[in-house]
C-alpha positions as CSV (number, residue, x, y, z in Angstrom):
1,M,-196.7,-204.8,-58.2
2,T,-195.3,-201.6,-59.6
3,Y,-194.6,-198.6,-57.6
4,P,-196.5,-196.3,-57.6
5,P,-199.8,-198.1,-58.4
6,S,-201.5,-196.9,-61.5
7,G,-203.8,-193.9,-61.0
8,S,-201.7,-192.3,-58.3
9,T,-199.0,-189.7,-58.5
10,P,-196.3,-190.3,-61.0
11,D,-192.6,-191.0,-60.2
12,P,-191.0,-187.6,-59.3
13,Y,-187.7,-188.7,-60.9
14,Q,-189.3,-189.2,-64.4
15,P,-189.5,-186.2,-66.7
16,Q,-192.9,-184.5,-66.5
17,Q,-195.0,-182.5,-68.9
18,P,-196.9,-180.0,-66.7
19,Y,-198.7,-178.1,-69.4
20,G,-200.3,-180.8,-71.5
21,Q,-198.9,-181.3,-75.0
22,P,-195.2,-180.7,-75.5
23,Y,-194.1,-177.9,-77.9
24,D,-193.3,-179.1,-81.3
25,P,-191.5,-176.5,-83.5
26,T,-192.2,-178.5,-86.6
27,T,-196.0,-178.2,-86.3
28,P,-197.2,-175.1,-88.2
29,H,-200.1,-174.2,-85.8
30,S,-198.4,-174.8,-82.5
31,Q,-199.8,-173.2,-79.4
32,D,-196.5,-171.7,-78.3
33,P,-197.2,-168.3,-76.7
34,Y,-193.7,-167.1,-77.3
35,A,-193.5,-168.0,-81.0
36,S,-193.4,-165.1,-83.4
37,P,-194.1,-165.5,-87.1
38,S,-191.2,-164.8,-89.5
39,S,-193.2,-162.3,-91.6
40,G,-194.0,-160.0,-88.6
41,A,-197.8,-160.5,-89.0
42,P,-200.2,-163.1,-87.7
43,S,-200.7,-166.2,-89.8
44,N,-204.3,-165.1,-90.8
45,G,-202.9,-162.2,-92.8
46,E,-204.1,-159.3,-90.6
47,P,-201.5,-156.9,-89.2
48,Y,-200.7,-156.9,-85.5
49,P,-202.6,-154.4,-83.4
50,P,-200.4,-151.4,-82.3
51,P,-198.7,-152.1,-79.0
52,Y,-200.3,-150.4,-76.0
53,G,-203.0,-148.6,-78.0
54,N,-202.4,-145.6,-80.3
55,T,-199.0,-145.4,-81.9
56,D,-199.4,-141.8,-83.0
57,K,-197.8,-140.6,-79.8
58,V,-194.8,-142.9,-79.6
59,Q,-192.5,-141.8,-76.8
60,S,-188.8,-142.2,-77.3
61,F,-186.6,-143.5,-74.5
62,S,-184.5,-140.3,-74.7
63,Q,-187.3,-138.1,-73.4
64,P,-189.0,-138.5,-70.0
65,Y,-192.6,-139.8,-69.8
66,S,-195.0,-136.9,-70.3
67,G,-198.3,-138.6,-69.8
68,A,-199.0,-136.8,-66.6
69,P,-199.1,-133.1,-65.8
70,Y,-195.9,-131.5,-64.6
71,G,-193.8,-134.5,-65.7
72,G,-195.0,-136.8,-62.9
73,H,-196.2,-140.4,-63.1
74,P,-199.9,-140.5,-63.8
75,Y,-200.7,-142.9,-60.9
76,Q,-198.4,-141.3,-58.4
77,Q,-200.0,-139.4,-55.6
78,P,-198.6,-135.9,-54.8
79,Y,-196.6,-135.8,-51.6
80,A,-195.4,-133.2,-49.2
81,P,-191.7,-132.6,-49.0
82,V,-190.0,-134.6,-46.3
83,V,-188.7,-132.2,-43.6
84,T,-186.3,-133.9,-41.2
85,T,-185.4,-133.1,-37.7
86,N,-181.9,-131.9,-37.1
87,T,-179.7,-134.7,-35.7
88,M,-177.6,-132.3,-33.6
89,A,-180.8,-131.0,-31.9
90,I,-181.7,-134.5,-30.9
91,L,-178.2,-135.1,-29.6
92,A,-178.3,-131.8,-27.7
93,L,-181.4,-133.0,-25.8
94,V,-180.0,-136.5,-25.2
95,F,-176.6,-135.3,-24.0
96,A,-178.2,-132.8,-21.6
97,F,-178.9,-135.8,-19.4
98,V,-175.7,-137.7,-20.2
99,F,-172.9,-135.1,-20.3
100,A,-174.3,-131.6,-20.1
101,P,-171.4,-129.6,-21.5
102,A,-171.7,-131.6,-24.7
103,A,-175.4,-130.6,-24.9
104,I,-174.4,-126.9,-24.9
105,I,-172.1,-127.5,-27.9
106,F,-174.5,-129.6,-29.8
107,G,-177.3,-127.2,-29.1
108,H,-175.4,-124.2,-30.5
109,I,-174.4,-126.2,-33.6
110,A,-178.0,-127.4,-34.1
111,K,-179.3,-123.8,-33.9
112,K,-176.9,-122.7,-36.6
113,Q,-177.7,-125.6,-38.9
114,I,-181.4,-125.1,-38.4
115,R,-181.1,-121.4,-39.4
116,Q,-179.2,-122.4,-42.6
117,T,-181.1,-125.5,-43.7
118,G,-184.6,-124.9,-42.4
119,E,-184.8,-128.3,-40.8
120,Q,-187.1,-129.0,-37.8
121,G,-185.8,-129.3,-34.3
122,D,-185.5,-125.7,-33.1
123,G,-187.4,-126.5,-29.9
124,L,-185.3,-129.6,-29.2
125,A,-182.1,-127.6,-29.6
126,T,-183.4,-124.9,-27.3
127,A,-184.4,-127.4,-24.7
128,G,-181.0,-129.1,-25.0
129,L,-179.3,-125.8,-24.5
130,W,-181.3,-124.8,-21.5
131,L,-181.0,-128.1,-19.8
132,G,-177.3,-128.2,-20.7
133,Y,-176.7,-124.9,-19.1
134,I,-178.8,-125.8,-16.0
135,F,-177.1,-129.2,-15.4
136,T,-173.7,-127.8,-16.1
137,G,-174.3,-125.0,-13.6
138,L,-175.6,-127.5,-11.0
139,G,-172.7,-129.8,-11.6
140,A,-170.2,-126.9,-11.2
141,A,-172.0,-125.7,-8.0
142,F,-171.9,-129.3,-6.6
143,C,-168.2,-129.6,-7.4
144,A,-167.5,-126.2,-5.7
145,L,-169.5,-127.2,-2.7
146,W,-167.7,-130.5,-2.4
147,V,-164.3,-128.8,-2.7
148,A,-165.3,-126.3,-0.1
149,L,-166.6,-128.9,2.3
150,A,-163.5,-131.1,1.7
151,A,-161.2,-128.2,2.3
152,A,-163.0,-127.2,5.4
153,G,-162.9,-130.7,6.7
154,I,-159.2,-131.1,6.0
155,W,-158.2,-127.7,7.3
156,S,-160.1,-128.2,10.6
157,S,-158.6,-131.6,11.2
158,T,-155.0,-130.6,10.6
159,G,-155.1,-127.5,12.8
160,Y,-154.3,-124.8,10.2
């Protein structure tokens, strides 16, 4: 008995011909899709059709494609310009809750950059500034109160 039995899948280690008849370059009418005649015309004597339609408007590679109005691609949809949010404005709002004095600095830098570049994020920068000032003021008041209470507790226990 031979392996595999006849009529089943062939041996995967033997060379296969997946597309039917093999290409024979010596045959004059071979079905090779990549073959090009040496004369530049089909074997029946007719000239090749022009590539991609009409060749009266041949576009050179040195000039951009001009098939669409305003120099755009004919199938490309128009889009709105991308307006980004200022990174410093985002950082100002985040640092208002992490380290409030840094939020004040980032907020002022963001406001200046937004005026110069026209980016979005003016509200974020303003909120970061306000929260930075409020949390910095509350932190300073807490530290002052703590120092006052600590000083009052120390001075009352030592008798000064």
